[in-house]
N, C-alpha and C positions, 0 to 999 in steps of 0.2 A: 194526569192524575186519574185514577179509576173512578167511574161512577160509583154511586153507593148500592146500585142493584144490577144494571145490565152492562154486559161487557160483550162486545163483538157480536156473534150470531146467538148467544145464550142469555136470556133472561134470568139472572139469578134468584130473583124473588118468586117467579114462577117455578123454576126448579126446586127451590128449598120448600116451598109449600107442597109441591107434588111429593117430596121426599117424605115429610112428616105425614102425610096422609097415606103414601102408599108403600113405605118402606118395609122390607121383610122383618119379621119379629125374630131378630138373631138373638141369641143369649148373651153375647157380649155386647150387646146394644142396650141391655136393660140397666135400670138404675142400680148405684151401688157397686159396679163393676171397678176395679182398682186398675191403675196403671200397669201393674204386673200381669194382670189377667188380660188385659188388652195385648200386652206384649206377646203372652203365650198364644192367643188366639191368632196374632199377625203371622208369627212363625210358622204355626200349625196350618195356616191357610195358603202358604207359598207352594203353588203348583198343587193344590189339592182341593177337591170340592167342598163346599159348606157342609153338604150333607153327611159327609165323612168326618169332618172335624167336629162338630157340634157335640156329639155324644162323648168323644174323647175329651174334648176340652171341658165339658161339665164335670167329667170325672177328675180330671186333674185340678180343677178349682176346689173341689171337695178334699182331694188328697193333699194338696200342696198350695193352699191360699196365698202363701207368702214366698218370696225368694228363699229365704232360710230355710223352708219346710222342705223344698225341693232340692237345696244344696247338701241337707242332712242325710239323704239317701245315696245309694250307690249308683254309678252309671249303668250298671246292669239293670237296676230296678227300673230306671227311667227308660231304657231302651225297650223292656218289656211293657211297660206301661204305653209306649208309642205305639205299639201293635202294628196295624197295617195302613198307617198313614203314608208311609213312602218316605224315601229320602231320609233315613234314620239319622244322619248325621246331624240333622237338625235337633234331634233330642239332646246329643251331647253338647251342642253348642249353647242350648237353652240350659242344660245343667251347669254348663262352665259359666253362662252368663249369670245365673241364680247365684253362684257362690261369690261372683265378683259384686253383685248387687247387696248381698248380705254383708261382706265384709268393708266395702267401701262407700255404701250409699245409705248405711241404716235401714237395710231391707226394703228401700223405697225406688221406684223407678223413676230417673230425672225427667224433667218436662223439657228441658233444652235439645234441640235437634243435634247440636254440636257434641254435647256430652253423650247423647244417646249413641251416637256414632263411635264412639269409644269403646263400647261394649262388645264383648265377645258375641259373634254371630250376628250383629245388627247391621245392616247396610242402609243405603240412604233411603230406599223406600220404607223400611221398617221403622226407622228412626222418624221419619216424618207422618208415618201413620200413626204411632204412637202419641206425639206431640198433638197431632190433630185429634184423633178419636178418644184419647183418654183425658187430655188436659185442654180440648178446645181451642187450641192455637191455629190461627188463620196462616196455615202453610199449604202450598201445593203437595197433594199426594199423588203420584202418577204410576198405575199399574196397567196392565193391557187393556182393561176396560175403558179406563180414562183416556188412553192413547186412541182408541177405536172411536170414542164419542167426538174427540176433538178432531179426528182426521174428517169424520163425516160431516158434523156440524159446522166446524170452522172452515176446513180446507176442501171440503166437497169430494173426498176421496173415500171409496169403500173400505180401504183398508189403511192402517197407519204406517205400513212398511216396516223396516228395520227399526230397531229403538235406537235412540240418539239421546244420551241422557240429558246433556245441556239444552238440546232443542226442545225435547219433550218436557222438561222441568220450565222453561221459558213459556212455552205455550200455555201451560196450565196456570203458571204464575200472573200471566196476561189475563185471564178469566176471573181470578180471585176477585170478588166484591169487597169493598171496604168494611162492610158488616155482614155478619153470618157466614164468615170465610170458612170456618170449620164445617158447618152445615152444608155449605156449598160443595166443599170437597167430598164430603160423605155422599151428597146427593148424585154427583157426577159419577162417581164409582158405581153407585145402585143403579143409575141409568143405564150404564154399559153391561153391568151384570143381568138385569132383568128385562129390558126392552131394547136397547141399542145393540142387540147380541151379534155375534159373528156370522151366525148362518141364517137367523130368522128374525130380523130387526122388525119390530111392531111399529111401524112408523105411524100408523093410525092413531094410536094411544100415546105417542110421544110428546112431553109437554115442551119439546124444543121445536117450536113452529117456523122458525126461520132457519131450519137445517139447510146448508149449503148443498149437501149430497141429494136431499130430497128436492130442493128446488131445481136441481140440475137433471133430474130424472133418474135418479140413482143408477149413474153409471157403474158398470162393472170394475173389479179390480184390474187394473192394467198391467200386471206382472203375475208370475207364478204364485198359485196359493201355498201359503206354508202347510206342509203335511203334518198330520196329527202324529205325534210321537208315539211309536207302537211300544209295546210291553213284552208281549210274548216272545220268547227266545234271547231276549237282551241280557246282558250282564246284570241289569237291575233285578230282573226275575230270578237269576240264579242267586244273586246275593239275598234277595228275600226269601228263598228257601233255604239257604243256611242259617239265617238268622232265626226263621220259624224253627228250626232243629234245636238250637241253642236257647231260645226262649223257652221251649217245652221241656228241657233237660233240668235235673236237678243238680247238676254239676257239670264239670268238663267232660267231653265226649271225645272218641278217638276219631281217627281220621276215616275210619270205614264208615262212620255214620255221616260224615260229611260228604265222602264220595257218592254216597247212594242217593243224594238228592238230584244229582244230575249226571246220568250217565251217557247222555247223548255226545256231548263234547268235554272230554276231560281237561283241555286245554283251556276252554272257557270257564269251566269250574275252578280250575286253580287259579286263574286271572281274578275271577270274581272273590275268591277266598283271599287272595293276596291283597286286594284292594280294601276288605274289611279289615284286615290287620293293619293295613296302612292308615286307615281312616280312624284307627283306635276303637272300632266298634267290636272287635274280636281280639282275644290275646291267646296265645300259647304257652302252655305250661312248660317246665322243664323236662317232663315226662313226654312231651309232644301232643298233649291233648289239647282240646280247643272249647274256649268258654267266651261268654260275655265279658265286656270291658269291667275289669274290677273282681271278677270270678275267678280268676286263674289260680289264685292262692299264692 
């Protein structure tokens, strides 16, 4: 049985106290935020920095405070509002999820992890994050930050290595205290995001004093460091440029407007356009013009 506060190398009571005193004032952590608004924040935050997400999320909360309000607009309007957040397929999945919630769940986001997992665009991490952060459920929530904290504090390694869903979830579950489990999960994630960071860990101010990695002298990572994913010159960049053209257009555009966004490599441009069509972000009219989803007429 777990102790009520201390598990392995991390004192849960100390960590939760630190979190309550030091946590960032993020808009989705403020009182009155709904499960739907937490779900929006979690989907937006996937592979996207907080600073970029916060203003977009606040705009979305005002425009679409409930699933039904988002479901009522066109996919094209959602993709336009997504702007520069990146990975715009998330916008379509969120729109699809909103329609499902409005029709099947009376405009509410379920609190149960297993039900959340049945929603369009909701994976294991997002389901657990919503259950934890929106509804206070004591469930392990594992992201890159949590994996790094556990690797260091518990296992004494500089880096967590490749993800392994079952192992990572078991590690986080073993740490959950009997009380304040939701706050502990939030604190663990916050610690990795702000103190136990990948490149500049601030061990001097870390509330985890029994960290196995620190006690071992902070040994270096024993394998190749994961490379930062580049953006310039990738298909993602070309896709983004094509979407920029379509977002700014008043209607469907001809192929010449698309071709002009990327003259360096026509093959790459065609591949990027093809992937946008396949993902449903872009549609082609009977006349051969191109538009955002739902605007082909």
